[in-house]
C-alpha positions in Angstrom: 0.0 0.0 0.0 1.1 3.6 -0.7 1.6 5.9 2.2 -1.4 8.1 3.0 -1.8 11.3 5.0 -5.0 12.9 6.0 -5.8 16.4 5.0 -9.3 17.7 4.2 -9.6 14.4 2.4 -7.5 11.3 1.9 -5.0 11.6 -0.9 -2.2 9.4 -2.3 1.0 10.3 -4.0 0.4 11.4 -7.6 1.5 9.2 -10.4 0.0 8.0 -13.7 -1.0 5.0 -15.6 -2.4 4.0 -19.0 -1.5 2.6 -22.3 -1.1 5.9 -24.2 2.3 6.7 -22.8 3.5 3.4 -21.3 6.3 3.8 -18.7 8.3 0.6 -18.3 9.6 -0.5 -14.8 13.1 0.0 -16.1 12.4 3.6 -17.1 10.7 4.3 -13.8 13.6 2.8 -11.8 16.2 4.7 -13.8 14.3 8.0 -13.3 14.1 7.4 -9.5 17.8 6.6 -9.4 18.6 10.0 -10.9 17.4 11.5 -7.6 20.4 9.9 -5.9 22.8 10.5 -8.8 22.0 14.1 -9.9 22.3 16.9 -7.3 20.4 20.0 -8.4 22.9 22.1 -6.4 25.6 21.1 -8.8 23.8 22.8 -11.7 23.2 26.5 -12.6 19.5 27.0 -13.1 19.8 29.6 -15.9 22.3 27.5 -17.8 19.9 24.5 -17.6 17.1 26.7 -19.0 19.4 28.1 -21.8 20.7 24.6 -22.7 17.2 23.1 -22.7 16.0 25.8 -25.0 19.0 25.3 -27.3 19.3 21.5 -27.4 16.3 19.8 -26.1 14.4 19.9 -29.4 17.4 19.2 -31.6 17.4 15.8 -33.3 21.1 15.3 -33.0 21.3 16.0 -29.2 22.4 12.8 -27.4 19.5 11.0 -25.7 21.3 11.0 -22.3 21.7 14.7 -22.4 18.0 15.2 -23.1 17.1 12.9 -20.2 19.3 14.8 -17.8 17.9 18.1 -18.9 14.3 16.9 -18.6 15.1 15.6 -15.1 16.6 18.9 -14.1 13.6 20.8 -15.4 11.4 18.6 -13.2 13.7 19.2 -10.3 13.9 23.0 -10.5 10.1 23.1 -10.9 9.6 26.7 -12.1 7.2 28.2 -14.6 9.9 28.3 -17.2 10.6 24.6 -16.5 6.9 23.8 -16.9 6.7 25.6 -20.2 9.7 23.7 -21.6 8.3 20.3 -20.4 4.9 21.1 -21.9 6.6 22.1 -25.2 8.5 18.8 -25.2 5.2 16.9 -24.9 3.9 18.8 -27.9 7.1 18.8 -30.0 9.8 16.5 -28.5 11.1 13.0 -29.1 8.2 10.6 -28.6 10.6 8.0 -27.2 11.4 10.3 -24.3 7.9 11.4 -23.5 7.5 8.7 -20.8 10.6 10.2 -19.2 9.3 13.7 -19.6 6.0 12.5 -18.0 7.9 11.5 -14.9 9.7 14.9 -14.9 6.4 16.7 -15.2 5.0 14.6 -12.3 8.1 15.5 -10.3 7.7 19.2 -11.0 4.0 19.2 -10.2 4.5 17.4 -6.9 7.2 19.8 -5.8 5.0 22.8 -6.6 2.0 21.3 -4.8 4.1 20.5 -1.7 5.2 24.1 -1.5 1.5 25.2 -0.9 0.6 22.4 1.4 0.6 22.8 5.2 1.9 19.3 5.5 4.3 17.7 3.0 3.3 14.5 1.3 5.5 11.6 0.5 5.8 10.8 -3.2 6.0 7.3 -4.6 6.8 7.2 -8.3 5.5 4.4 -10.4 4.5 5.5 -13.9 2.1 3.8 -16.3 1.2 6.6 -18.7 -0.8 9.8 -19.6 -2.4 11.4 -22.6 -2.9 14.9 -24.2 -1.1 16.9 -21.5 -3.1 15.2 -18.9 -2.3 12.7 -16.1 -4.5 9.8 -15.4 -5.8 9.1 -11.9 -8.1 6.6 -10.2 -10.3 7.9 -7.5 -12.6 6.2 -5.0 -15.5 8.1 -3.5 -18.0 6.5 -1.1 -21.5 7.0 0.2 -22.2 8.6 3.5 -22.3 6.1 6.3 -21.6 3.4 3.8 -25.2 3.3 2.6 -26.1 1.6 -0.7 -26.1 4.0 -3.7 -29.4 4.1 -5.5 -29.9 4.4 -9.2 -30.8 8.1 -8.6 -27.6 8.6 -6.6 -25.5 7.1 -9.4 -27.1 9.4 -12.0 -26.4 12.5 -9.9 -22.8 11.5 -9.3 -22.2 10.8 -13.0 -23.9 14.0 -14.0 -21.9 16.2 -11.5 -18.7 14.4 -12.2 -18.8 15.1 -16.0 -19.8 18.7 -15.3 -17.0 19.4 -12.8 -14.4 17.6 -15.0 -15.3 19.8 -17.9 -15.0 22.9 -15.7 -11.5 21.9 -14.6 -9.9 20.8 -17.9 -10.3 17.1 -17.1 -11.8 14.1 -18.9 -13.7 11.3 -17.3 -12.8 8.0 -18.8 -14.8 5.5 -16.7 -17.0 5.3 -13.7 -17.6 1.9 -12.0 -20.1 1.7 -9.2 -20.0 -0.7 -6.3 -22.6 -1.1 -3.7 -21.6 2.0 -1.8 -18.7 3.5 -3.8 -17.7 4.7 -7.2 -14.3 4.0 -8.8 -13.5 6.9 -11.2 -10.8 6.9 -13.9 -10.1 10.5 -14.9 -7.5 12.5 -16.9 -6.5 15.7 -15.2 -4.6 18.5 -16.8 -1.0 19.3 -15.8 -2.3 22.8 -14.9 -4.9 21.5 -12.4 -4.1 20.2 -9.0 -5.4 16.6 -8.8 -7.7 17.2 -5.9 -9.4 20.2 -7.5 -12.0 18.4 -9.7 -12.7 16.0 -6.9 -13.2 18.8 -4.3 -15.6 20.5 -6.8 -17.5 17.2 -7.2 -17.9 16.7 -3.4 -18.8 20.3 -2.8 -22.0 19.4 -4.7 -22.6 15.7 -4.1 -21.4 15.6 -0.5 -22.0 19.1 0.9 -25.2 20.0 -1.0 -26.7 16.6 -2.0 -25.5 14.6 1.1 -24.9 11.5 -1.0 -21.1 11.0 -0.7 -18.6 11.4 2.1 -16.3 14.5 1.8 -13.4 12.2 1.6 -11.7 10.3 -1.2 -8.7 8.2 -2.2 -6.8 9.2 -5.3 -3.9 7.3 -6.8 -2.0 7.1 -10.0 0.6 4.5 -9.0 -1.5 1.6 -10.3 -5.0 0.3 -11.0 -6.9 0.2 -7.7 -7.9 -3.3 -6.7 -11.1 -4.3 -5.0 -9.1 -5.3 -2.0 -7.6 -1.8 -1.7 -11.1 -0.3 -2.0 -12.3 -2.5 0.8 -9.3 -1.5 2.9 -9.9 2.1 2.3 -13.7 1.8 3.1 -12.8 0.1 6.3 -10.5 2.8 7.6 -11.8 4.2 10.9 -11.5 7.8 9.6 -13.7 6.9 6.6 -16.2 4.7 8.3 -17.2 7.4 10.8 -18.2 9.9 8.0 
């Protein structure tokens, strides 16, 4: 299980999955190893930006140089870095886009941690993304664990699609269990992962009183039924 920390709701460390940009275990492991091998303090930020602008999109730039530049952009995590990573997704070498996906995830996580009251641990395990969006799986559950009716499910689905559209996200799938919904959603790089889910629960929990204002979000892997049951049986979830 991934580490979890409670804030306004339950969240998990952001990562991605999917078949559109497959990230192999070897690529993922290599990227993680860069955190131990590459020290940001050894690099001049402005030189990294200049070098990235000059060589990142050149066909004859060695692959290893591009990989290091992408990693450094993710590590420095500034607006300039974000723009270069986004440009790489749109125009860069497709073979390195899984690596760039991990760099974008790294950047996004560091920015989000700067605005959190409590830092989150990050566990990186990539399985893909699409169209400048990262894919997440989310579990939301009914208040007091009561069964979801057909009407409840229609309301959840309607509000989910509405809030996703408002926050530059795309709903791929909704699977309903007796007292929960498992959502697969693509969320824009420019939107914090919890934002569309908060917007959904502002309506379906606070106003409609159907769902708990609490959710599990993960992009490390496909959530299993066993993990859903473990989540639903957490004391902090059951009491809501």
